[in-house]
BALOBA-1460 file (C-alpha; in Angstrom, 3 decimals):
// residues 309
<rec num="1" residu="x" x="133.426" y="19.618" z="165.390"/>
<rec num="2" residu="x" x="131.154" y="18.251" z="162.687"/>
<rec num="3" residu="x" x="128.512" y="19.878" z="160.527"/>
<rec num="4" residu="x" x="125.286" y="21.359" z="161.837"/>
<rec num="5" residu="x" x="122.431" y="18.887" z="161.739"/>
<rec num="6" residu="x" x="119.647" y="19.398" z="159.219"/>
<rec num="7" residu="x" x="117.318" y="20.369" z="162.070"/>
<rec num="8" residu="x" x="119.779" y="23.072" z="163.165"/>
<rec num="9" residu="x" x="120.028" y="24.417" z="159.620"/>
<rec num="10" residu="x" x="116.235" y="24.643" z="159.491"/>
<rec num="11" residu="x" x="115.997" y="26.494" z="162.830"/>
<rec num="12" residu="x" x="114.655" y="30.026" z="162.490"/>
<rec num="13" residu="x" x="116.201" y="33.396" z="163.219"/>
<rec num="14" residu="x" x="114.285" y="36.626" z="163.802"/>
<rec num="15" residu="x" x="115.234" y="40.298" z="163.426"/>
<rec num="16" residu="x" x="114.823" y="42.706" z="166.353"/>
<rec num="17" residu="x" x="113.837" y="46.373" z="166.141"/>
<rec num="18" residu="x" x="117.507" y="47.367" z="165.768"/>
<rec num="19" residu="x" x="117.984" y="45.205" z="162.694"/>
<rec num="20" residu="x" x="120.034" y="42.548" z="164.504"/>
<rec num="21" residu="x" x="119.191" y="38.907" z="163.903"/>
<rec num="22" residu="x" x="119.115" y="36.293" z="166.651"/>
<rec num="23" residu="x" x="117.968" y="32.729" z="167.087"/>
<rec num="24" residu="x" x="114.222" y="32.534" z="167.664"/>
<rec num="25" residu="x" x="114.983" y="29.754" z="170.145"/>
<rec num="26" residu="x" x="118.265" y="28.006" z="170.974"/>
<rec num="27" residu="x" x="119.389" y="25.938" z="167.975"/>
<rec num="28" residu="x" x="118.825" y="22.236" z="168.646"/>
<rec num="29" residu="x" x="122.392" y="21.327" z="167.669"/>
<rec num="30" residu="x" x="124.198" y="22.887" z="170.626"/>
<rec num="31" residu="x" x="127.389" y="20.888" z="169.983"/>
<rec num="32" residu="x" x="128.262" y="22.976" z="166.919"/>
<rec num="33" residu="x" x="129.280" y="26.231" z="168.563"/>
<rec num="34" residu="x" x="130.871" y="27.775" z="165.438"/>
<rec num="35" residu="x" x="127.725" y="27.541" z="163.322"/>
<rec num="36" residu="x" x="125.479" y="28.695" z="166.185"/>
<rec num="37" residu="x" x="127.780" y="31.648" z="166.888"/>
<rec num="38" residu="x" x="128.193" y="33.042" z="163.375"/>
<rec num="39" residu="x" x="124.712" y="32.520" z="161.921"/>
<rec num="40" residu="x" x="123.109" y="35.605" z="163.563"/>
<rec num="41" residu="x" x="126.160" y="37.682" z="162.611"/>
<rec num="42" residu="x" x="125.985" y="36.550" z="158.995"/>
<rec num="43" residu="x" x="122.221" y="37.080" z="158.757"/>
<rec num="44" residu="x" x="122.672" y="40.632" z="160.055"/>
<rec num="45" residu="x" x="125.539" y="41.327" z="157.634"/>
<rec num="46" residu="x" x="123.660" y="40.247" z="154.517"/>
<rec num="47" residu="x" x="120.429" y="41.873" z="155.660"/>
<rec num="48" residu="x" x="122.080" y="45.281" z="155.991"/>
<rec num="49" residu="x" x="123.349" y="45.034" z="152.439"/>
<rec num="50" residu="x" x="119.917" y="44.063" z="151.109"/>
<rec num="51" residu="x" x="118.349" y="46.999" z="152.974"/>
<rec num="52" residu="x" x="120.961" y="49.470" z="151.695"/>
<rec num="53" residu="x" x="120.491" y="48.395" z="148.065"/>
<rec num="54" residu="x" x="116.694" y="48.543" z="148.306"/>
<rec num="55" residu="x" x="116.872" y="51.993" z="149.911"/>
<rec num="56" residu="x" x="119.026" y="53.258" z="147.049"/>
<rec num="57" residu="x" x="116.733" y="51.837" z="144.337"/>
<rec num="58" residu="x" x="113.864" y="49.404" z="144.842"/>
<rec num="59" residu="x" x="113.717" y="48.792" z="141.097"/>
<rec num="60" residu="x" x="117.397" y="47.866" z="140.776"/>
<rec num="61" residu="x" x="117.147" y="45.784" z="143.966"/>
<rec num="62" residu="x" x="114.290" y="43.730" z="142.539"/>
<rec num="63" residu="x" x="116.041" y="43.523" z="139.179"/>
<rec num="64" residu="x" x="118.986" y="41.910" z="140.964"/>
<rec num="65" residu="x" x="116.922" y="39.201" z="142.661"/>
<rec num="66" residu="x" x="114.698" y="38.336" z="139.682"/>
<rec num="67" residu="x" x="117.521" y="38.353" z="137.132"/>
<rec num="68" residu="x" x="116.529" y="36.667" z="133.912"/>
<rec num="69" residu="x" x="116.725" y="32.885" z="133.772"/>
<rec num="70" residu="x" x="115.257" y="31.359" z="130.627"/>
<rec num="71" residu="x" x="113.885" y="28.360" z="132.509"/>
<rec num="72" residu="x" x="113.897" y="27.988" z="136.305"/>
<rec num="73" residu="x" x="114.226" y="24.225" z="135.820"/>
<rec num="74" residu="x" x="117.748" y="25.024" z="134.581"/>
<rec num="75" residu="x" x="118.714" y="27.306" z="137.489"/>
<rec num="76" residu="x" x="121.995" y="26.027" z="139.045"/>
<rec num="77" residu="x" x="121.195" y="27.708" z="142.370"/>
<rec num="78" residu="x" x="118.145" y="25.489" z="142.820"/>
<rec num="79" residu="x" x="120.340" y="22.413" z="142.354"/>
<rec num="80" residu="x" x="122.903" y="23.823" z="144.799"/>
<rec num="81" residu="x" x="120.225" y="24.357" z="147.454"/>
<rec num="82" residu="x" x="119.042" y="20.788" z="147.001"/>
<rec num="83" residu="x" x="122.615" y="19.483" z="147.104"/>
<rec num="84" residu="x" x="123.229" y="21.363" z="150.351"/>
<rec num="85" residu="x" x="120.365" y="19.671" z="152.168"/>
<rec num="86" residu="x" x="120.884" y="16.228" z="150.667"/>
<rec num="87" residu="x" x="124.560" y="16.263" z="151.677"/>
<rec num="88" residu="x" x="123.606" y="17.234" z="155.225"/>
<rec num="89" residu="x" x="121.238" y="14.258" z="155.342"/>
<rec num="90" residu="x" x="124.048" y="11.970" z="154.240"/>
<rec num="91" residu="x" x="126.409" y="13.510" z="156.769"/>
<rec num="92" residu="x" x="123.896" y="12.931" z="159.580"/>
<rec num="93" residu="x" x="124.088" y="9.213" z="158.769"/>
<rec num="94" residu="x" x="127.862" y="9.027" z="158.274"/>
<rec num="95" residu="x" x="130.612" y="8.564" z="160.829"/>
<rec num="96" residu="x" x="134.358" y="8.976" z="161.100"/>
<rec num="97" residu="x" x="136.326" y="9.209" z="157.866"/>
<rec num="98" residu="x" x="133.246" y="9.262" z="155.622"/>
<rec num="99" residu="x" x="131.694" y="12.119" z="157.594"/>
<rec num="100" residu="x" x="134.928" y="14.123" z="157.421"/>
<rec num="101" residu="x" x="135.264" y="13.709" z="153.661"/>
<rec num="102" residu="x" x="131.620" y="14.630" z="153.061"/>
<rec num="103" residu="x" x="132.193" y="17.802" z="155.091"/>
<rec num="104" residu="x" x="135.153" y="18.795" z="152.933"/>
<rec num="105" residu="x" x="133.333" y="18.058" z="149.684"/>
<rec num="106" residu="x" x="130.403" y="20.184" z="150.804"/>
<rec num="107" residu="x" x="132.787" y="23.050" z="151.573"/>
<rec num="108" residu="x" x="134.067" y="22.992" z="148.013"/>
<rec num="109" residu="x" x="130.548" y="23.153" z="146.630"/>
<rec num="110" residu="x" x="129.417" y="25.953" z="148.951"/>
<rec num="111" residu="x" x="132.340" y="28.328" z="148.377"/>
<rec num="112" residu="x" x="132.195" y="27.883" z="144.600"/>
<rec num="113" residu="x" x="128.446" y="28.489" z="144.206"/>
<rec num="114" residu="x" x="128.386" y="31.516" z="141.906"/>
<rec num="115" residu="x" x="124.885" y="32.885" z="142.539"/>
<rec num="116" residu="x" x="125.514" y="34.276" z="146.071"/>
<rec num="117" residu="x" x="128.595" y="36.161" z="144.833"/>
<rec num="118" residu="x" x="126.631" y="37.540" z="141.864"/>
<rec num="119" residu="x" x="123.763" y="38.810" z="144.023"/>
<rec num="120" residu="x" x="125.938" y="40.175" z="146.842"/>
<rec num="121" residu="x" x="128.252" y="41.876" z="144.339"/>
<rec num="122" residu="x" x="125.270" y="43.253" z="142.436"/>
<rec num="123" residu="x" x="123.591" y="44.596" z="145.587"/>
<rec num="124" residu="x" x="126.880" y="46.157" z="146.693"/>
<rec num="125" residu="x" x="127.080" y="48.012" z="143.368"/>
<rec num="126" residu="x" x="123.437" y="49.086" z="143.627"/>
<rec num="127" residu="x" x="124.003" y="50.355" z="147.185"/>
<rec num="128" residu="x" x="126.887" y="52.381" z="145.739"/>
<rec num="129" residu="x" x="124.547" y="54.001" z="143.198"/>
<rec num="130" residu="x" x="125.074" y="51.817" z="140.131"/>
<rec num="131" residu="x" x="122.525" y="49.938" z="138.025"/>
<rec num="132" residu="x" x="121.971" y="46.206" z="138.226"/>
<rec num="133" residu="x" x="124.651" y="44.299" z="136.332"/>
<rec num="134" residu="x" x="124.016" y="41.081" z="134.461"/>
<rec num="135" residu="x" x="127.635" y="40.020" z="134.965"/>
<rec num="136" residu="x" x="129.230" y="41.518" z="138.073"/>
<rec num="137" residu="x" x="132.263" y="39.289" z="137.547"/>
<rec num="138" residu="x" x="132.744" y="38.822" z="133.794"/>
<rec num="139" residu="x" x="135.105" y="36.078" z="132.595"/>
<rec num="140" residu="x" x="138.592" y="37.022" z="131.496"/>
<rec num="141" residu="x" x="139.827" y="37.055" z="127.897"/>
<rec num="142" residu="x" x="140.274" y="33.277" z="128.025"/>
<rec num="143" residu="x" x="136.675" y="32.760" z="129.110"/>
<rec num="144" residu="x" x="137.727" y="31.780" z="132.624"/>
<rec num="145" residu="x" x="135.497" y="32.733" z="135.523"/>
<rec num="146" residu="x" x="136.934" y="34.815" z="138.338"/>
<rec num="147" residu="x" x="137.660" y="32.800" z="141.480"/>
<rec num="148" residu="x" x="135.887" y="33.360" z="144.807"/>
<rec num="149" residu="x" x="138.855" y="35.136" z="146.418"/>
<rec num="150" residu="x" x="139.073" y="37.945" z="143.837"/>
<rec num="151" residu="x" x="135.266" y="38.213" z="143.814"/>
<rec num="152" residu="x" x="135.230" y="38.795" z="147.575"/>
<rec num="153" residu="x" x="138.002" y="41.390" z="147.281"/>
<rec num="154" residu="x" x="136.118" y="43.214" z="144.508"/>
<rec num="155" residu="x" x="132.959" y="43.361" z="146.648"/>
<rec num="156" residu="x" x="134.966" y="44.657" z="149.608"/>
<rec num="157" residu="x" x="136.404" y="47.453" z="147.451"/>
<rec num="158" residu="x" x="132.899" y="48.491" z="146.364"/>
<rec num="159" residu="x" x="131.650" y="48.523" z="149.952"/>
<rec num="160" residu="x" x="134.695" y="50.187" z="151.512"/>
<rec num="161" residu="x" x="133.677" y="53.817" z="150.684"/>
<rec num="162" residu="x" x="130.210" y="53.035" z="152.098"/>
<rec num="163" residu="x" x="131.773" y="51.721" z="155.319"/>
<rec num="164" residu="x" x="129.907" y="48.476" z="154.735"/>
<rec num="165" residu="x" x="132.725" y="45.954" z="154.303"/>
<rec num="166" residu="x" x="131.237" y="43.970" z="157.188"/>
<rec num="167" residu="x" x="128.406" y="42.987" z="154.829"/>
<rec num="168" residu="x" x="130.745" y="40.615" z="152.999"/>
<rec num="169" residu="x" x="132.310" y="39.284" z="156.210"/>
<rec num="170" residu="x" x="130.521" y="35.906" z="155.870"/>
<rec num="171" residu="x" x="132.203" y="35.190" z="152.547"/>
<rec num="172" residu="x" x="135.591" y="36.425" z="153.713"/>
<rec num="173" residu="x" x="135.543" y="34.311" z="156.879"/>
<rec num="174" residu="x" x="134.494" y="31.184" z="154.981"/>
<rec num="175" residu="x" x="137.108" y="31.469" z="152.231"/>
<rec num="176" residu="x" x="140.462" y="29.658" z="152.423"/>
<rec num="177" residu="x" x="142.165" y="29.446" z="149.039"/>
<rec num="178" residu="x" x="144.664" y="26.736" z="149.950"/>
<rec num="179" residu="x" x="141.973" y="24.505" z="151.422"/>
<rec num="180" residu="x" x="139.689" y="25.034" z="148.437"/>
<rec num="181" residu="x" x="142.451" y="24.273" z="145.913"/>
<rec num="182" residu="x" x="143.510" y="21.124" z="147.733"/>
<rec num="183" residu="x" x="139.940" y="19.817" z="147.868"/>
<rec num="184" residu="x" x="139.137" y="20.572" z="144.238"/>
<rec num="185" residu="x" x="142.294" y="18.861" z="143.022"/>
<rec num="186" residu="x" x="141.922" y="15.927" z="145.454"/>
<rec num="187" residu="x" x="145.339" y="16.912" z="146.756"/>
<rec num="188" residu="x" x="144.939" y="16.486" z="150.492"/>
<rec num="189" residu="x" x="145.457" y="13.807" z="153.116"/>
<rec num="190" residu="x" x="143.624" y="13.220" z="156.372"/>
<rec num="191" residu="x" x="146.213" y="12.292" z="158.991"/>
<rec num="192" residu="x" x="144.915" y="11.738" z="162.489"/>
<rec num="193" residu="x" x="143.433" y="15.021" z="163.674"/>
<rec num="194" residu="x" x="145.037" y="17.028" z="160.840"/>
<rec num="195" residu="x" x="144.573" y="17.625" z="157.125"/>
<rec num="196" residu="x" x="147.748" y="17.854" z="155.042"/>
<rec num="197" residu="x" x="147.857" y="20.093" z="151.956"/>
<rec num="198" residu="x" x="150.907" y="18.853" z="149.981"/>
<rec num="199" residu="x" x="151.039" y="21.618" z="147.372"/>
<rec num="200" residu="x" x="151.701" y="24.253" z="150.055"/>
<rec num="201" residu="x" x="153.263" y="21.926" z="152.591"/>
<rec num="202" residu="x" x="150.613" y="22.935" z="155.113"/>
<rec num="203" residu="x" x="149.528" y="20.736" z="157.996"/>
<rec num="204" residu="x" x="146.207" y="22.187" z="159.160"/>
<rec num="205" residu="x" x="144.374" y="21.019" z="162.269"/>
<rec num="206" residu="x" x="141.168" y="19.410" z="161.047"/>
<rec num="207" residu="x" x="139.309" y="21.470" z="163.634"/>
<rec num="208" residu="x" x="140.483" y="24.650" z="161.849"/>
<rec num="209" residu="x" x="139.317" y="23.278" z="158.509"/>
<rec num="210" residu="x" x="135.929" y="22.472" z="160.022"/>
<rec num="211" residu="x" x="135.580" y="26.067" z="161.220"/>
<rec num="212" residu="x" x="135.868" y="27.161" z="157.588"/>
<rec num="213" residu="x" x="133.390" y="24.482" z="156.543"/>
<rec num="214" residu="x" x="130.844" y="25.612" z="159.131"/>
<rec num="215" residu="x" x="131.325" y="29.257" z="158.201"/>
<rec num="216" residu="x" x="130.757" y="28.399" z="154.540"/>
<rec num="217" residu="x" x="127.545" y="26.575" z="155.433"/>
<rec num="218" residu="x" x="126.450" y="29.464" z="157.655"/>
<rec num="219" residu="x" x="127.262" y="32.003" z="154.915"/>
<rec num="220" residu="x" x="125.309" y="30.084" z="152.295"/>
<rec num="221" residu="x" x="122.374" y="29.444" z="154.621"/>
<rec num="222" residu="x" x="122.292" y="33.063" z="155.821"/>
<rec num="223" residu="x" x="122.355" y="34.354" z="152.240"/>
<rec num="224" residu="x" x="119.458" y="32.102" z="151.283"/>
<rec num="225" residu="x" x="117.579" y="33.013" z="154.465"/>
<rec num="226" residu="x" x="117.929" y="36.771" z="153.977"/>
<rec num="227" residu="x" x="117.037" y="36.471" z="150.289"/>
<rec num="228" residu="x" x="113.877" y="34.559" z="151.204"/>
<rec num="229" residu="x" x="113.044" y="37.066" z="153.955"/>
<rec num="230" residu="x" x="113.209" y="39.994" z="151.541"/>
<rec num="231" residu="x" x="111.189" y="38.127" z="148.951"/>
<rec num="232" residu="x" x="108.495" y="37.549" z="151.585"/>
<rec num="233" residu="x" x="107.995" y="41.326" z="151.859"/>
<rec num="234" residu="x" x="106.217" y="41.150" z="148.484"/>
<rec num="235" residu="x" x="103.227" y="38.816" z="148.975"/>
<rec num="236" residu="x" x="101.179" y="40.628" z="146.314"/>
<rec num="237" residu="x" x="101.901" y="42.039" z="142.881"/>
<rec num="238" residu="x" x="102.606" y="45.771" z="142.920"/>
<rec num="239" residu="x" x="103.717" y="48.465" z="140.514"/>
<rec num="240" residu="x" x="106.957" y="50.362" z="141.098"/>
<rec num="241" residu="x" x="108.537" y="53.359" z="139.443"/>
<rec num="242" residu="x" x="111.078" y="52.686" z="136.722"/>
<rec num="243" residu="x" x="114.048" y="54.990" z="137.434"/>
<rec num="244" residu="x" x="115.606" y="57.491" z="135.075"/>
<rec num="245" residu="x" x="117.988" y="55.624" z="132.821"/>
<rec num="246" residu="x" x="115.667" y="52.611" z="132.682"/>
<rec num="247" residu="x" x="112.366" y="54.267" z="131.751"/>
<rec num="248" residu="x" x="111.529" y="54.868" z="128.117"/>
<rec num="249" residu="x" x="108.686" y="57.225" z="129.010"/>
<rec num="250" residu="x" x="108.154" y="59.671" z="131.910"/>
<rec num="251" residu="x" x="106.479" y="58.221" z="134.999"/>
<rec num="252" residu="x" x="106.881" y="54.679" z="133.665"/>
<rec num="253" residu="x" x="105.975" y="51.924" z="136.135"/>
<rec num="254" residu="x" x="106.819" y="48.243" z="136.089"/>
<rec num="255" residu="x" x="104.713" y="45.389" z="137.441"/>
<rec num="256" residu="x" x="106.319" y="43.173" z="140.065"/>
<rec num="257" residu="x" x="105.138" y="39.632" z="139.342"/>
<rec num="258" residu="x" x="105.035" y="37.399" z="142.420"/>
<rec num="259" residu="x" x="104.620" y="33.698" z="143.059"/>
<rec num="260" residu="x" x="102.461" y="32.681" z="145.996"/>
<rec num="261" residu="x" x="104.558" y="31.650" z="148.985"/>
<rec num="262" residu="x" x="107.754" y="32.787" z="147.259"/>
<rec num="263" residu="x" x="107.698" y="36.480" z="146.369"/>
<rec num="264" residu="x" x="108.991" y="38.419" z="143.335"/>
<rec num="265" residu="x" x="109.856" y="36.380" z="140.272"/>
<rec num="266" residu="x" x="109.622" y="38.952" z="137.479"/>
<rec num="267" residu="x" x="109.533" y="42.596" z="136.429"/>
<rec num="268" residu="x" x="107.212" y="43.370" z="133.539"/>
<rec num="269" residu="x" x="106.955" y="46.675" z="131.717"/>
<rec num="270" residu="x" x="108.472" y="49.144" z="129.293"/>
<rec num="271" residu="x" x="112.048" y="48.904" z="130.513"/>
<rec num="272" residu="x" x="115.103" y="49.915" z="128.530"/>
<rec num="273" residu="x" x="117.770" y="47.263" z="128.769"/>
<rec num="274" residu="x" x="120.254" y="45.994" z="126.241"/>
<rec num="275" residu="x" x="118.987" y="43.007" z="124.314"/>
<rec num="276" residu="x" x="115.411" y="43.085" z="125.663"/>
<rec num="277" residu="x" x="112.595" y="44.436" z="123.506"/>
<rec num="278" residu="x" x="109.739" y="46.165" z="125.335"/>
<rec num="279" residu="x" x="107.553" y="45.211" z="126.962"/>
<rec num="280" residu="x" x="110.347" y="43.487" z="128.845"/>
<rec num="281" residu="x" x="109.767" y="40.418" z="130.983"/>
<rec num="282" residu="x" x="112.745" y="39.996" z="133.271"/>
<rec num="283" residu="x" x="112.081" y="36.832" z="135.159"/>
<rec num="284" residu="x" x="113.011" y="33.654" z="137.004"/>
<rec num="285" residu="x" x="110.042" y="31.628" z="135.804"/>
<rec num="286" residu="x" x="109.069" y="28.101" z="134.900"/>
<rec num="287" residu="x" x="107.925" y="27.633" z="131.279"/>
<rec num="288" residu="x" x="104.210" y="27.487" z="132.097"/>
<rec num="289" residu="x" x="104.455" y="30.701" z="134.134"/>
<rec num="290" residu="x" x="105.549" y="32.803" z="131.159"/>
<rec num="291" residu="x" x="102.189" y="32.173" z="129.513"/>
<rec num="292" residu="x" x="100.306" y="33.233" z="132.650"/>
<rec num="293" residu="x" x="102.167" y="36.543" z="132.780"/>
<rec num="294" residu="x" x="101.567" y="37.186" z="129.087"/>
<rec num="295" residu="x" x="97.874" y="36.589" z="129.829"/>
<rec num="296" residu="x" x="97.907" y="39.335" z="132.469"/>
<rec num="297" residu="x" x="98.162" y="37.160" z="135.597"/>
<rec num="298" residu="x" x="100.701" y="38.766" z="137.905"/>
<rec num="299" residu="x" x="100.214" y="36.691" z="141.043"/>
<rec num="300" residu="x" x="101.212" y="33.176" z="140.100"/>
<rec num="301" residu="x" x="100.145" y="30.043" z="141.966"/>
<rec num="302" residu="x" x="102.643" y="28.327" z="144.250"/>
<rec num="303" residu="x" x="105.021" y="26.095" z="142.352"/>
<rec num="304" residu="x" x="105.034" y="22.428" z="143.252"/>
<rec num="305" residu="x" x="108.463" y="21.136" z="144.170"/>
<rec num="306" residu="x" x="109.920" y="19.449" z="141.139"/>
<rec num="307" residu="x" x="111.872" y="16.282" z="141.840"/>
<rec num="308" residu="x" x="114.705" y="15.659" z="139.379"/>
<rec num="309" residu="x" x="114.828" y="12.247" z="137.705"/>
């Protein structure tokens, strides 16, 4: 079992009237049964969480997905998305040992990407009735970030009373702490059809490792796909009610700023939030877009893809 091809990753899924996602047409890469099997399940899991959070509070839901980034050119998630696709291109051209190592490296990058955990954890809290949180997983007293395993457990605990633990199933099924640690410390050996993890003395069938790799890719791709789907529900700028606890004045409304072909990128209005002086502009914008919003333009033109040097 290898990785899904780039064409398979770009294949579309659709949601039926019951809220279950399925492949729009059979994925072109029929050899990768693990990826093809779990993708609809993972899409459905994340989608139900997004829906639950939005139902509880549309304002907090949008706050979570447009969380402030000072400059979108400096957004690590954009680099991770690009890395994901570029690595798949390389893998499509590689064979044997090189292809196997690229697969493992990509796994390490996918399971450590912090933005999906932040958003899923944030939406879980919102679905449970809390406000959006800037840091769902704050660093410890030493400034160290929480690892993926504890993050997943924390999200599960939030969702357990809601009977929605299945919404974090993609992350749980992708995660393997021993495999991750071995890869990040370059402490593994490929031996025939196995991968040896010396620190734990574990000999893992490479096929089992590749199941985790494909689940991690499916989890990441499903998260991005559901996020994009929910952004697409906002093609035009609208005004939404600012909830009690966020509004400075009665009946306060915030403007949802959208980017053409992308969806919500900012909330603009009199919003009470620590460290932000009203009118607040909570946004994931490029530098030139801030000026447009300040000028009263709330539907921004499509952003040209920016190629890093």
